[in-house]
C-alpha positions in Angstrom: 36.2 13.4 24.4 36.0 16.6 22.3 32.4 16.3 21.3 29.3 17.2 23.4 27.2 14.6 24.5 24.5 13.5 22.1 26.1 15.0 19.3 27.6 12.5 16.5 30.9 13.3 14.3 28.6 14.6 11.4 26.2 17.7 12.2 22.7 16.3 11.0 21.0 18.7 8.3 17.9 20.3 8.9 14.7 19.1 7.5 12.5 21.4 4.7 11.7 24.7 6.2 8.0 24.0 4.8 5.9 21.2 5.0 2.8 19.8 2.6 -0.7 21.3 3.8 -1.8 17.7 4.4 0.6 16.8 6.9 -1.6 18.9 9.0 -4.5 17.0 8.6 -4.7 13.7 10.7 -5.3 11.7 7.4 -2.1 13.3 6.0 -0.1 12.9 9.1 -1.1 9.1 9.5 0.0 8.3 6.0 3.2 10.2 6.2 4.4 8.6 9.5 3.2 5.0 8.4 4.0 5.0 4.9 7.2 3.6 5.3 6.3 0.4 7.1 3.1 0.0 4.7 5.5 -0.2 1.7 8.2 -2.3 3.3 5.5 -4.9 4.3 3.5 -4.9 1.1 6.7 -5.2 -1.0 7.6 -8.1 1.4 4.6 -9.7 1.4 4.2 -9.6 -2.4 7.9 -11.2 -2.7 7.5 -14.3 -0.3 4.0 -14.9 -1.3 4.3 -14.4 -5.1 7.7 -16.7 -4.7 6.2 -19.6 -3.0 2.7 -19.2 -5.2 5.0 -19.9 -8.3 6.6 -23.1 -6.7 3.2 -25.1 -7.1 5.0 -27.5 -9.8 8.0 -28.3 -8.2 5.7 -29.2 -5.0 3.8 -31.4 -7.7 6.7 -33.1 -8.7 7.8 -33.9 -5.0 4.7 -35.3 -4.0 4.5 -37.4 -7.3 7.8 -38.9 -6.2 7.0 -39.1 -2.4 3.3 -40.1 -1.6 4.0 -40.1 2.4 4.7 -36.6 2.1 1.3 -35.8 0.6 -0.3 -37.7 3.5 1.8 -35.9 6.1 0.9 -32.8 4.5 -3.0 -33.7 4.9 -3.7 -33.3 0.9 -2.6 -34.7 -2.5 -3.2 -31.1 -4.3 0.1 -29.0 -4.4 -1.1 -25.9 -5.5 -3.5 -26.0 -2.1 -0.3 -26.4 -0.3 1.7 -23.6 -1.7 -1.2 -21.5 -1.6 -2.0 -21.8 2.1 1.9 -21.3 2.9 1.9 -17.9 0.6 -1.2 -16.9 2.2 -0.1 -17.4 5.9 2.9 -15.2 4.7 0.7 -12.7 3.0 -1.6 -12.7 6.3 1.3 -12.1 8.8 2.4 -9.4 6.6 -0.4 -7.5 6.6 -1.0 -8.1 10.3 2.4 -6.4 10.9 1.1 -3.4 9.3 -1.9 -3.3 11.3 0.4 -3.8 14.5 3.2 -1.4 13.2 0.7 1.3 12.2 -0.7 1.8 16.0 2.6 1.1 17.8 3.8 4.4 15.8 1.0 6.2 17.1 1.8 5.1 20.7 5.3 6.3 19.9 4.0 9.8 18.6 1.9 10.2 21.9 4.9 9.2 24.1 7.3 11.9 22.0 4.6 14.5 22.7 3.5 15.1 18.7 0.3 13.7 19.1 -0.5 16.4 21.5 0.5 19.2 18.8 -1.6 17.5 16.3 -4.8 17.7 18.9 -3.6 21.6 20.1 -6.4 22.8 17.3 -9.7 22.2 17.1 -9.3 18.6 16.1 -11.0 15.8 18.4 -9.5 12.9 19.9 -12.3 11.1 18.5 -11.6 12.3 15.0 -8.0 12.0 15.0 -8.0 8.4 16.3 -11.1 7.3 13.7 -9.1 8.9 10.8 -5.6 7.5 12.2 -7.8 3.7 12.4 -9.3 3.9 8.8 -5.5 4.9 7.4 -3.8 2.0 9.0 -7.3 -0.5 8.4 -6.9 0.5 4.4 -3.2 -0.3 4.8 -3.7 -3.4 6.1 -6.6 -4.6 3.8 -4.5 -3.2 0.8 -1.3 -5.6 1.7 -3.8 -8.7 2.3 -5.6 -7.8 -0.9 -2.6 -7.1 -2.8 -1.0 -10.3 -1.5 -3.6 -12.6 -2.6 -3.9 -11.1 -5.8 -0.1 -11.6 -6.0 -0.1 -15.2 -5.1 -3.2 -16.0 -7.1 -1.4 -14.7 -10.4 2.1 -16.2 -9.8 -0.2 -19.6 -9.4 -2.5 -18.8 -12.4 0.7 -18.3 -14.6 2.5 -21.4 -13.2 -0.7 -23.6 -13.8 -2.3 -21.9 -16.3 -5.6 -22.4 -14.4 -7.8 -19.6 -13.2 -8.9 -21.6 -10.3 -5.7 -20.9 -8.7 -6.5 -17.1 -9.0 -9.7 -17.6 -7.2 -8.7 -19.9 -4.4 -6.4 -17.2 -3.1 -8.5 -14.4 -3.4 -10.8 -16.3 -1.3 -8.3 -17.2 1.0 -7.2 -13.8 1.5 -10.8 -12.5 2.0 -11.6 -15.2 4.7 -8.0 -14.1 6.2 -9.6 -10.6 6.7 -11.2 -10.6 9.8 -8.4 -12.5 11.9 -6.0 -10.0 10.6 -8.1 -7.0 11.9 -8.5 -8.8 15.2 -4.6 -8.6 15.8 -4.9 -4.9 14.7 -7.8 -4.4 17.4 -5.8 -5.9 20.2 -3.1 -3.6 19.3 -5.5 -0.6 19.6 -6.9 -1.9 22.7 -3.7 -1.9 24.2 -2.7 1.6 23.3 -5.9 2.9 24.8 -6.1 0.9 28.1 -2.3 -0.1 28.9 0.0 1.9 26.7 3.0 0.6 28.1 2.1 -2.7 26.9 1.2 -2.0 23.2 4.2 -3.6 21.7 3.3 -6.8 23.3 0.9 -7.2 20.2 4.4 -8.1 18.3 3.9 -11.4 20.3 0.5 -12.2 19.2 2.0 -11.9 15.4 4.7 -13.9 16.2 2.4 -16.9 17.9 0.3 -17.0 14.7 3.3 -17.4 12.9 4.6 -20.4 15.1 1.1 -21.9 15.1 0.7 -21.6 11.2 4.2 -23.2 10.3 5.3 -25.1 13.6 2.1 -26.5 15.1 2.1 -30.0 14.0 5.8 -30.7 14.6 5.6 -28.9 18.1 2.5 -30.9 18.7 0.6 -27.9 20.2 -2.5 -28.5 22.0 -5.6 -27.0 20.6 -6.3 -24.3 23.2 -2.5 -23.2 22.3 -3.3 -23.0 18.5 -6.6 -21.3 19.0 -4.7 -18.4 20.4 -4.0 -17.3 17.1 -7.0 -15.7 15.2 -5.6 -17.1 11.9 -6.2 -20.6 13.1 -9.8 -20.1 14.3 -11.1 -19.4 10.6 -8.9 -22.6 9.3 -6.0 -23.3 7.2 -7.0 -21.5 4.2 -7.7 -22.5 1.5 -6.8 -26.4 3.1 -10.1 -26.0 5.0 -13.2 -24.2 4.7 -13.5 -20.8 6.4 -14.8 -21.8 9.7 -17.9 -19.1 9.8 -18.9 -19.4 13.1 -15.4 -18.4 14.3 -15.2 -15.6 11.7 -18.5 -14.3 12.8 -17.3 -14.1 16.5 -13.8 -12.7 15.7 -15.9 -10.0 13.7 -17.8 -9.0 16.4 -14.6 -9.1 18.7 -13.3 -6.6 16.5 -16.3 -4.2 17.0 -15.9 -4.6 20.8 -12.5 -4.0 21.2 -12.4 -1.1 18.6 -15.5 0.6 20.6 -13.9 0.0 23.8 -10.6 1.4 22.7 -12.1 4.6 21.2 -14.2 5.2 24.5 -11.1 5.0 26.5 -8.7 6.8 24.6 -10.8 10.0 24.2 -11.2 10.0 28.0 -7.9 9.1 29.4 -4.8 11.3 29.7 -2.1 11.8 26.8 1.3 10.4 28.0 2.7 13.8 27.0 
């Protein structure tokens, strides 16, 4: 009854009077605005991936005691089962980095702060490309670090360097489908900005397909809506190079279309 509308009980403290000079650059602004989500997904992907990667011996004992479990899982190699599950988690975490990076750019546009960044001599093309480069680097960084974490955990658990190579190869195979999810987010932001958050639905669907496709008895067309599924269940299966090439082409096409449309349309604010 006594306070002003939109005011809290405690008065918020003002921020620093001066900011770093890097914040005035496209790369500095992109890093500052996306680093929190990057760190969260990096730590989360490493933690869960490493935890699952270090459980291969326990899975081995379960399979030895229950051969039917091995038949149900489609392989008798426990290290591959745990690597596949761990790498799915890492791939999803890295996809979340890409999606959150460009949904943040959409939020900056909606708030009007993107217009301020563009008020100088910087072009939309430059800002968009630099922002995209930062987000892609973060996405691949989480995927690479997570793959190495899974491989090292299994190496220490099994004492076999082949586990490290298997995890790294799986991470490399998932790079293109992860970038597809990022490219879809980019395209939504450029063409239909209001629907940019729908990209989270694609990540959620990829998680459902990766973990529950067999349980839910999903048809092939529904599974193939997940870019991760198109390249195969790595490393249980070999990478589908034809689909990987197709997805790489889709990344280039979507990115080009998004850039061409973004530099021509009106900003939201």
